[in-house]
N, C-alpha and C positions, 0 to 999 in steps of 0.2 A: 571381559567385555570387548567385542570387536568393533572398531570404529572405522567407517569407510573413509579412505583418504580423500582430501580435497584436491580436485584437479582445477587449476586456474588457467584460463585461456586469456592471454594478454596480446592485443593486436599491435602494440607498439610502446614507445616511451611515454611514461605518465608524467604529468605536471607535479609540482611540489604538493605533497599530500596535505589535505585539509585537516583541521583538528578533529579528533574523535568525538562523536556525538553519542553513540550507543556502543557498548561493548558487552558481548555475551561470552561467558567463560564456562565451558563444561556444563551447559544448561540441560537439565533433564526434568521431565514432568510425568508423574504417575497419577492414575485415577483408580478408584475402586469401582468396578462394574460387576454387579451381581455376586459380590463377595470375593471377587478375584482382582488382583492388581494388574492393570494394563499400563504399559509404558507408551506414552504418546510421543514424547521427545527424548532423545538420548544423546548426551554429550555434544551439544551444539555449541560451537564457538564461532563468533562472527563479530567483526568490527565494522561499523557504519560511520562514515565521515560526515562532518557537518556539511549540509547542503547536498548530500548525495541522495539519489533516487535508486533504491534497491527494490527489486521485484523478486518475490519468492513463488516458485512453481513446484508442483509435486502431485503425486497421486491423491485421490480423495482419502481422507482419514490419516494423512501422514503427520498431522499436527501443525499445519500452517497457521490456522486460526488461533490455536492455543499459543503458538509462539508470538503472534501479533498481540494477543491479549496480555501476555506477560510483559512485552515491551511497553504497551500502553498503560500498564499498571492495574489492569482489570483482573488479573490472575497472578498467582505466585508460583514460582518455580519450586520443584521438590528438591533438586540439588543444583549446585553451580551458583553462578553469580550474574546479575544483570546490573550494569552501571549505565545510568543516563545522566549526561552532563547538562545541568540546568544553568545556563549562563546569564539569563535575564529573568530575575524573580518577578518582574512586573508582568510577565507573560505566562500563560499556562505552559507546562512542559510538553504536553501532548494532547492531541484530539483524535477521535476515532470516527471514520466514515464506515458505516456498516453495509452489508450486502443488501439489506432491505432498508429503504429510507427510514430514518428514525426522527422525523420532524413531528412537532406537536400539532395534532389536528385542531386544537382550539385556538392556535395562534395564526395570524396572517403570515404571509411570506416574509414581509419586512420584520415582523416581530420574531419569527423563527431565526432569521439570519442574525439579528442583534441579540439573541438570547444570552449567549456567553458573555458578551460585552456588558450587558446589564448585570449579570451575576458578579462580574468583576468590579462593578460600581464605577464604571467610567463616566465621564461627563456626557450629558445628553447630546450636546453638539458634536462631540467626537463619535458617538454611536451613530448618529444620523448620517454623518459624512461617510463613515466606513460602510454602513449598510447601503447607502446610495451608490457607492463605488462598486460594490459587489453585485448589486442588482443590475447595474449596467454591464459589468464584465460577463455575467452569466446570462444576459439577455432576458432578464426577469423584471425590468423596470415597469412594464405595462401590467405586471401581476403583483405589484407590491402589496396591494390591499386584499388580494385573493387569499382563500383558505385552501388547505391541502386537498379537500374533496373536489375542488374546482380545477385541479391540475392533472396533467398526464403523469405517467410513471417517470418518464425522463425528466420532466420539470421538477418533480419532487426530489429526484436525486440531485438535480442542479442546486436546489435549495440546501440540501445536506452538505454539498461540497462548498457552497458559498458560506454557510454557517461555520464550517470548520476553518476555512481560510480567514474569514472575518475575525475569528477569535484569536488569530495570530499565534498559534502554538509553535514551539520550537521543533516539535516532531509531529509529523502527520502520518497516522496509521490508517490504511484503507483495506477493507476486507471484501474483495470482489464487488466493488461498488457498481459495476456495469453488467453484472451477471444476468439481470432480468430484462435488459434492454435488447431491442432488435438490432440487427447488424448496422443499419443506417444511423440510428441514434447513437449506437456505441461508437462508431467512427467519429461522429461529431463531438461526443462527450470526451473522447480521448484527446482530440485536438484542443478542446477548451481547457481540459485539465493541464495539458502540456503547456499551453500558453500562459495560464495563470501561474503554474509552478515556475516557469522560466523567469517570471517577474519577481518572485519571492525567494526562490532557491531554498525552500525549506527542506530539511531532512525528511525524507519520505520512505515509508516501508509499505509495500503494496502486495496484496495476495491476489493471485489469479490462476485460472486453469488455461488461459489463452496465451500462446506464444506470441501472437500478433500484438496483444496488449503489452506484453513484457518488452518486446523489441521496440515499440513506439515510445515507451515511457522510461525504461531503465538505463541507468549508468552501469549497473551490474545486475546479473540475473543469477539467483541462487536456486539450484535444483535440489529438492529434498528426496530422500529415499522413501520407500514404502515403510509403513509403521514397523518398528519405532522410528520416528522421523529423525534422520541425521542429515548432514550436508553431504551430498554426493558429488557436487561440482559447483564451481563459481565461474561465470563467464563475464568478461568485460564486453560491453556492447560496442562494436566498432562503427555503428551507423552514426553519421554526423547529425547534430542538431542544427536547426529545428527539423522535426520529423512529422510527416503526415501519414496516416495509417495505410493509405493506398499507394502513395507515391514511393514510400521506402521499399515496397515490394519489387520495384524496378531495379533496385541496386543489387548487383550480383552478391555483395556481402550479406544481404538479407537471407538469400537462399542458403548460403554456406553456414552462417551462424545458426540459422533455424534448424538445419539438418543436424548440426553437431549437438545442439541442445536436445533435440528430439531423440537422438540415438541413445542418450542416457535416460531421458524422461520415459521413453517407451519401455525400457527395461524395468524401471521401477513401477510403472503402471501395471505391467504384466505380473510382477511379483505381488502387487497388492491384490490382484485378482486370483492369486494362487496358481498362476500359469507359468510354465517355463518359457524362457526366451528362445 
């Protein structure tokens, strides 16, 4: 089995490393499709530190979502090991934000946001305070009693994000949560997500096809190969926080790091299309 070597780009001296939150060792995943075995992921090894925001990019079909689902516990690996360090049993280990909003149509906005808290049996006063906090943070206070059919697509996704953060998981998994949004709403949602994450510093794993999203959000950016998905490269993000999606484009480092990532990503996208580079 041939494994693509990991190339790491480090812009400078790093601070003392944080404790490990997620460790993937030699992870592989196979599926049966029309009677034949398909390898979605092959020998993926990655360590994610506590409080780190890691973004994964790669060609369509390279196993990004499969990897995310394994980390979240929604799927199982075929080979290798996944270790998730659960340091506070009073909190859920992980929560998932899906590409399409997954809020309950029969619940109001406030009831959707507080759903996980109610399932954990927390006191009503604590639930009410937490829900009120995230209603305000996400600009949804005026829509607390509204139902999903009364909301725009962007507002529904804000409810999904608020629900995930309100449930206070140790690991936050996000699968292209802004893919269906227009450019303006996407820019605003990126800033809102960055702002809320900076307050909580949760360990985050985020899937996207957008280099802009990756560079706004990530501490590190992982580039996957064409299927079977392996790690082609890992980039440390040199852009200082806080970041705004349009402002960071003025930084010369943005163009440099974007070009370096794209040079590898483009090669893998071409391979996924069966084309030579």
